C-alpha positions in Angstrom: -22.9 -0.1 -13.4 -19.7 -1.1 -11.2 -17.9 -3.2 -11.6 -14.9 -4.4 -9.1 -12.6 -7.1 -9.5 -10.4 -8.5 -6.3 -7.5 -10.1 -6.4 -6.3 -10.1 -9.9 -3.5 -10.2 -12.2 -2.4 -7.7 -14.3 -3.1 -9.9 -17.1 -6.4 -10.7 -15.8 -7.3 -8.0 -15.5 -6.7 -6.4 -19.4 -7.9 -10.3 -20.4 -11.0 -8.5 -19.0 -11.0 -5.1 -20.2 -10.2 -6.7 -23.4 -13.9 -8.7 -23.6 -16.2 -7.6 -21.0 -19.3 -4.7 -22.0 -18.8 -3.5 -18.6 -15.3 -2.7 -17.7 -13.8 -2.5 -14.0 -13.6 0.2 -12.4 -12.3 -0.7 -9.0 -9.4 -3.3 -8.2 -9.2 -4.5 -4.6 -5.7 -6.4 -4.8 -4.0 -7.8 -1.0 -0.4 -5.4 -1.6 3.3 -7.1 -0.5 6.0 -4.7 0.1 8.3 -8.0 -1.2 6.4 -8.0 -4.5 6.8 -3.8 -5.3 3.7 -3.2 -3.6 1.8 -4.2 -6.8 3.3 -1.1 -9.3 2.5 -2.6 -12.6 -1.2 -3.2 -11.4 -1.5 0.4 -10.1 0.2 1.5 -13.2 -2.4 -0.4 -15.3 -5.7 0.7 -13.3 -4.0 4.5 -13.8 -3.2 4.3 -17.1 -7.7 2.7 -17.7 -9.3 4.9 -15.5 -9.3 2.1 -12.5 -9.5 3.1 -9.1 -6.5 0.5 -7.0 -7.5 -0.4 -3.9 -5.3 -2.1 -1.5 -5.6 -4.2 1.1 -3.7 -5.8 3.9 -1.2 -3.1 3.7 -0.8 -3.6 7.7 -0.6 -7.5 8.2 0.5 -8.6 4.8 3.7 -6.1 5.6 4.9 -6.9 9.1 8.3 -6.9 7.5 7.8 -3.5 6.0 6.5 -2.1 9.5 9.8 -3.1 10.9 12.3 -1.6 8.4 15.0 0.7 9.4 14.4 3.2 6.8 10.5 2.8 7.4 11.0 3.5 10.9 12.9 6.3 10.6 10.9 8.0 8.1 8.2 7.6 10.6 10.6 9.1 13.4 11.2 12.6 11.4 7.2 12.7 11.6 6.3 11.8 14.4 4.5 8.5 13.6 4.3 5.2 13.8 5.0 2.8 11.0 1.6 2.3 10.3 1.0 5.9 9.4 3.9 6.0 7.3 2.6 2.6 5.1 -0.8 4.1 5.1 0.1 7.7 4.0 2.6 6.2 1.5 -0.6 3.7 -0.3 -2.3 7.4 -0.1 0.8 9.4 -2.1 1.4 6.6 -4.6 -2.4 6.9 -5.4 -4.1 3.8 -4.0 -7.4 3.9 -1.6 -6.0 2.4 1.2 -8.4 -0.2 3.0 -8.6 -0.7 6.1 -10.6 -3.3 7.9 -10.6 -2.0 11.8 -13.4 -2.0 14.7 -11.5 0.0 16.8 -12.5 3.7 17.6 -9.0 4.2 18.3 -6.6 2.4 15.1 -9.9 4.9 13.4 -8.2 7.9 14.5 -5.0 7.0 13.8 -5.8 5.7 10.1 -7.4 9.4 9.9 -4.2 11.1 11.4 -2.5 10.7 7.9 -4.1 13.2 6.6 -2.2 15.4 8.6 1.7 14.8 6.7 2.4 13.8 3.9 5.8 11.9 2.8 8.4 13.6 0.4 9.3 12.0 -3.1 12.6 11.5 -1.8 10.5 9.0 1.3 7.6 7.7 -1.2 10.7 6.2 -3.3 12.8 4.7 -0.5 9.5 2.8 0.6 8.4 1.9 -2.8 12.0 0.6 -3.3 12.3 -1.4 -0.1 14.7 -4.8 -0.7 12.9 -7.8 0.3 14.9 -10.1 -1.8 14.8 -12.5 0.9 11.2 -12.5 1.7 12.7 -14.9 4.8 14.2 -12.2 6.0 12.8 -10.3 8.8 13.8 -6.4 10.4 13.6 -6.1 13.7 13.6 -2.9 15.4 15.8 -2.4 18.3 15.0 0.5 20.3 18.2 2.3 21.9 18.0 2.4 25.8 
């Protein structure tokens, strides 16, 4: 049997792993760029054979979607920022969950399998600076 948990901290999962007879196989957390993409939890999951599922990768990260560095990466690959974030999630070992019911969005989500980010791009996204949570990045297109 499998156990999955959602919206948990690393400490909660550690406690669960130390006490439960059935260990969790999945952790599903809302994943915020401003909180380091849940890196500490992802590391714990990887070290303990637990699958990490990131959700709200787009809706919880509107600032990341407008961040100049993410936009530049997308431009280099010829893809929108949404694709960059989903590809990033896959490249760091997440299962990227999408809640869309739109066939067009599903096709766009699957298109991320056609390109990869290089190590520097992954590091750039993982290290996005959101020290001021009220800071919003606004993309301005040149005419």
